[in-house]
N, C-alpha and C positions, 0 to 999 in steps of 0.2 A: 185557199189551202184548208183542208179539213182540220178541225181542232185536234183530233186524235194524233195527227202527224207530229204535233209538238211534244207529245208524251212518248213517242216511239223510242227515242234515245234512252229515256229513263227506264222504260220497260226492258229494253235490251240490256242495260247495265244491271238491273235487278236479276234478270235471267242468268246472265254470265256469272254474277256473284253467287247465285244459288247453285249453279253447276260446279263451280270451284269449291264451295263449301261442302257440298255433298261428296265430292271426290276426296277431299282431304279427310272428312269424317269417316268415310268408308275405309280409307287406308289405315287410319288410327284404330278403327274397330276390328280390323282383320289382323292387327299386330299380334305376333306370336307371344305366348306367355313366357314367364321367366324360365320355367323348366326346359322348354323347347330350345330357347336361345342358349342357355348354359350347356345343354347336352350337345348342341351343334358346335359350340366353341371348343368344348373338351375333345370331341371327336377330331376336330381340325388339329388341335394340339398333338394328340396321339399320332395322327397321320404325319404331321410335319417332323416330329421328334424321332419317330421310328422306334427302333429296338430300345427297350428299357422304360419307355414312357407308358404310364398307366393312367386310367381315369381317376384313380385315387390321389394323384399328384395335384389335383386342382381343387380350389375352393372359390366360392363366389360371394359377393356382398353387393349391397346397393351402393351406387356411386354418390359422393357428396357434391360433385360438380353439377351445376344446373343443366348443362347440355348433355350429360351422360345419364345412363340408366343403371348399368351394372359394371362391376369390375371383377374379372375372372383371373385369378392368379394360379398359374401352374408352375410348380417348382419341385422337382424331385430332390430327395435328400442328397446333399453333396455335389449337386450339379447346378448349372445355370438354368433358369427357367424363363417364363414369359408372363407378362401382365397384359391382358386384353381389356381395352376400354370399349364398352358397348354403348352406342347411342340409343335414343328413344325408340327407334324403329327396329332395333335388334341387329344392326350392322356394326361391324368392327370400326371404331373411329380411330383407334391408334393401338400399337403394340410396342411394348418396351421389353427389352431383354434384361433379366436380372443377372448379376454376377456373383 
């Protein structure tokens, strides 16, 4: 058996690791910036709440939890609102309703 055949599994493992690493790196590099994510969440809030909801009802801040990125709070005066928890990839991880 040729000597290079012993190294074939190692070469395959290194190639697979490189492909996975590049894929994850590309996903992270193409992640939306804060403004885009906040704007998308605010538009979703206005669409869900309907009449009376405005973009000025919402504020955003960085999350303190390690798994989260942003916290967007939308609460109009005198009414219940929502708190959106956004993960590191810009997706909504959880939504709480405020009373």
